[in-house]
Each structure stands twice: as C-alpha cells, then as structure tokens.
C-alpha positions as CSV (number, residue, x, y, z in Angstrom):
1,M,20.8,1.1,-1.5
2,V,17.3,0.5,-0.1
3,G,16.8,0.6,3.6
4,T,15.1,-2.0,5.8
5,G,12.0,0.1,6.3
6,V,11.3,0.2,2.6
7,I,11.5,-3.6,2.4
8,I,9.3,-3.9,5.4
9,L,6.7,-1.5,4.0
10,T,6.7,-3.2,0.6
11,V,6.1,-6.7,2.1
12,L,3.5,-5.3,4.5
13,W,1.5,-3.5,1.8
14,L,1.7,-6.5,-0.6
15,T,0.5,-8.8,2.2
16,A,-2.3,-6.4,3.1
17,L,-3.3,-6.3,-0.6
18,I,-3.3,-10.1,-1.0
19,I,-5.3,-10.5,2.2
20,W,-7.8,-7.9,1.1
21,L,-8.3,-9.6,-2.3
22,F,-8.8,-13.0,-0.7
23,A,-11.1,-11.6,2.0
24,V,-13.3,-9.7,-0.4
25,R,-13.5,-12.7,-2.6
26,I,-14.7,-15.0,0.2
27,G,-17.3,-12.4,1.4
28,G,-19.3,-12.4,4.5
29,K,-17.8,-11.3,7.8
30,V,-14.3,-12.3,6.6
31,A,-14.4,-9.3,4.3
32,F,-14.2,-7.0,7.3
33,A,-10.7,-8.5,8.0
34,A,-9.6,-6.5,4.9
35,V,-10.4,-3.3,6.7
36,G,-8.3,-4.4,9.7
37,T,-5.3,-5.3,7.6
38,F,-5.5,-1.9,5.8
39,F,-5.5,0.0,9.1
40,L,-2.7,-2.1,10.5
41,A,-0.6,-1.5,7.5
42,L,-1.4,2.2,7.7
43,I,-0.4,2.4,11.3
44,V,2.9,0.6,10.8
45,T,3.6,2.9,7.8
46,I,3.0,6.0,9.7
47,T,5.0,4.7,12.7
48,L,8.0,3.9,10.5
49,W,7.8,7.2,8.6
50,L,7.8,9.2,11.8
51,M,10.6,7.3,13.5
52,P,13.9,9.2,13.6
53,K,16.4,8.1,11.0
54,G,19.5,8.6,13.2
55,P,21.0,10.8,15.8
56,L,20.0,14.5,15.6
57,P,22.8,16.7,14.2
58,E,24.5,19.3,16.3
59,D,23.8,23.0,15.6
60,N,26.1,23.7,12.7
61,P,25.7,26.8,10.6
62,D,27.2,25.0,7.5
63,I,24.2,22.6,7.2
64,S,22.3,23.0,3.9
65,Y,18.7,22.0,3.8
66,D,16.9,20.3,1.0
67,T,14.0,22.5,0.1
68,S,12.5,20.1,-2.5
69,Y,11.9,17.4,0.1
70,A,8.3,18.2,0.7
71,G,7.6,18.3,-3.1
72,R,9.2,14.9,-3.5
73,V,7.2,13.4,-0.6
74,V,3.9,14.8,-2.1
75,L,4.8,13.4,-5.5
76,L,5.7,10.0,-4.1
77,F,2.4,9.9,-2.1
78,F,0.4,10.9,-5.2
79,C,2.1,8.1,-7.2
80,W,1.5,5.6,-4.4
81,L,-2.2,6.7,-4.2
82,M,-2.7,6.4,-7.9
83,A,-1.2,2.9,-7.9
84,V,-3.4,1.8,-5.0
85,L,-6.5,3.3,-6.6
86,G,-5.6,1.5,-9.9
87,L,-5.2,-1.8,-8.1
88,V,-8.5,-1.4,-6.2
89,T,-10.3,-0.5,-9.4
90,V,-9.0,-3.6,-11.2
91,A,-9.9,-5.7,-8.2
92,L,-13.4,-4.3,-8.0
93,I,-13.9,-4.8,-11.8
94,Q,-12.8,-8.4,-11.4
95,L,-14.9,-8.9,-8.4
96,F,-18.2,-7.5,-9.8
97,Q,-17.7,-8.8,-13.3
98,Q,-20.4,-11.2,-14.3
99,H,-19.2,-14.7,-14.9
100,Q,-21.2,-17.1,-17.1
101,A,-20.6,-20.7,-17.8
102,V,-20.1,-21.5,-21.4
103,S,-21.2,-24.9,-22.6
104,I,-18.7,-26.8,-24.7
105,K,-20.2,-28.7,-27.6
106,T,-18.4,-31.8,-28.8
107,F,-19.3,-33.3,-32.1
C-alpha cells in the first residue's frame, strides 16, 4: 500500500519536470521559473520527509530497530538521482539538438 505522501511527491515532481521542460523550451525569463519549481518541489519533499509518521512509541525494551534503513534510503536516493540526471540529460540533448528543415520533393 502506498501512502498519500508518495502520491503527492510523485505528482509534485512530475509537474515540476513538465514545467521545467516547457519553461526551458520557451526560453527567456520564463526559463527561470523552472528553478523556482525545482526548489519548491525540493522544499515540499524535505518537509514531507521530515514530518513524523505517527505518534512516538513509548519506551519499550522489546523494540527492534531496522539497521538497514539508512542503506535503503541512500540506495533509493541514488536511484532517484540517476533517474533525474538521465531525464535532464535526455531533455538537454533534445533541447540543443540541431533541427533542420528537410525539403520534400514531389514529382
């Protein structure tokens, strides 16, 4: 089951990516709006990540701790970073690719 925060973050980052692609394509001062959407998405992500997930548990000596949590978070962040860098690379290649008009000859 996926929580509400994951859905919010997915929609937020997809919206930020789409706004970034359109803003960069338009160019000019509108391209700076892409930076604002990135920072807004980053602030919302950090805020949701740091919010408590529920009430704090009472002191119980029978609580077992998950020691691999930090490793999974680092791995998840690395995968997310590689996906974003891949999307940015593809967008930049498409943006700076030279487009030439090809004449169509009819006989």
